[in-house]
N, C-alpha and C positions, 0 to 999 in steps of 0.2 A: 148276455148283453145287458139285461135289465139290472143285474147285480152290479155290473161295471158302472153303469150310468149313476146308480144310487151311491156307489162308493166314491165316484168322482165328484158328485154333487156334495157329498158330506165333507170331503177333503177341501173342496172350494169354500164351502161355508165356514169350516174351521179356520181356513186361512184368512177369510174376510174378518171373522171375529177376532182373531189374533192380531191382525193388522189394526183393527179399530181400537183394541185395547192398548196397543203400542202407541198409537197416535194420541189416545186419550191421556196416557201417561206422559208422553212428551209435552203435550200442551199444558198439562197440569203442572209439570215441573218447570218448564222454560217459558211458558206463555200464560201465566195465571190471569192476566187481564182479558185474554180471549175467553177463558173459561168463566170469568165473572159475567161477561156479556152474554155468553151462550146460556148459562144456567139461569140468568135473570130473565131472558126471553122465554125460557121454558117454564118459568114460574117456580123454579127450584131455589127459593129465597135463602134457605139455610145453607145450601151448597154455595150459592153466590156470596154469602157473607164469609164463608170459610176461605173461598178463593180471593176475596178482597183482602183478607189478612195476609195470604200468601203474596199477593201483589205488593202490599206495603213492604213486607220483608225483602222482596226483590228490589224494589225501587228506593225505599227509604224516604220517599217524598211526603211532605206534610199533606198534600192533596189526597194521595192514596191512603194515608193514615186516617184522615177525616172520614173517608168513605168506609173504611174498615170499621171504625167506631160506630158510625151511623147504621150500617147494615147489621152489624153484630147486635146492637141494641134492639133494632126493629124485629129480629127473629128470636130474641130472648137468649142470646149467647152472652149472658151477663158477665161471665168471667173475662171473655175477650173484650167486651165493651168497657169494663172497669179497668183492665190492665192497660189496653192500648189507649183508652181515654185519658188515663193518668199521664201516659207519655205525651199525648197530644197537648193537653192543657199546660204542661210544663215545658213544652218545646219553646226555644227562644224565638221562633218565627210565628208563634200562635197569634200574637196580637196583630201582626201585619196581615196574616192569613184571614183573620176575622174581619179586619177593616176592609180588605178587598172584597170579601164575601158580602158584607153589609152594603157596600156601594153598588153591588149588582142585584141586590135582593128586591123582588117585586113587593108592592104593598100587601098583596095577599100572603106571600111568604113571611113577610114581617109580622103580620097579624097572628100567624100560627106559631112562628119560631121565636119572636122577639128579636133580640140581637144574636148574632152568630156565636159570640163568646159564651153567653149565658146558656144557649142551647147545648153546646157541647159540654160545658161544665155540668149542666143540668142532667144530661143523660149519663154522664160519668158518675155523678154522685148517686143517682138512682140505681145504677148498676152496682156501685159499691155497697149500697144498702142491700140489694137483692142477694149479693154473695156474702153478706155478713161482715163486711169491712167496717172497722171502728173509726175510719177516717172520714166517713161520708159527711157527718155534721160539720167537722172542721173545714173540709174542702168547700162545702156549700156556703157557709158563713164567711169564709175567707175571701170569697169572690165578690161580696156585697160592697165593701167599702162603706160609704155613708148613704148608699142608695137602697131602696126597696121597691123596685118596679115590678110590673106584672111579668110572669114567665121567668122569674129569676131562679137561680139554682135551688134556693130553699123551697120554693113552690114545687119544683120537680121532685125534690126529696120527700116532701110531705105527701104528694100524690102517690109516690111509690109506697109509702107506709100505709096510706089509706087503702090502697089496692089489696093489701094484706090485712086490713083492719087492725093495724098495730097501733093502738091508742097509747100504749106505753111509750113507744118511740116518738110519737107525735108530742107527747108530754115533754120529752127531753128537748124537742125542737122548740116548743113553747117557752121553756125556761130560758133558752138562749135568745128567743125573740124579745123577752122581757128585758134583756140587757142592752138592746139596740136603741139608738136615738137617730133615726134616719133624717135626711134633709127635709126641709119644709114641704117641697113639692110632692114628696112621697108619703107624707104623714097620714092623709086620709086613707089611702089604699092600705098602708101598713096597719093602721088601727082597725080598719074593717076586716082585714085578713086575720089579724091576731084574735080579734073577737070571735070570728067564725071558727077558728081553731080551738079556742077555749071551749066553745059550745060543743064541738065535736068530741073533745077529750073528757067531757063530763060523764 
């Protein structure tokens, strides 16, 4: 009798585990947005980032794409952040998406992120740097126009290089900075930033 009970319990447990695995697979494949929420609540940030990429692949929406880029960067999945970030910043709806996000941004968020476009371009170029892409500098400077405000993509790029104590790369950025002539309202910040970078590169 005892052996029968143990055997029945083992079979029941195996069935429960098999069912759980099947459900996990189904949700992962067909409902990645659910898995993003579940893994995020469980503190599984890396898994949540991966599922956010799956969710973007399923929906194709720029909103899901932005989440995938942001989450991937946050957990150090720089390959995904660089690749999908490049798709995001070149999407024809990127400007409209950023304008809408800026309109809803709180003062606290604005202080941390700056503007939305610079934030996503910034984490994209930082990720490009981390994966060794040679387009990071061109992407960062291409976003500036005649401005040089705080939290711009070049600042993101330099911070990434400083994280790895890469003075040689910072020197390359400095060479490009010396070719800029930003608008008057940005000139003080620009000169202060450039001087600080020169000091770092010595």
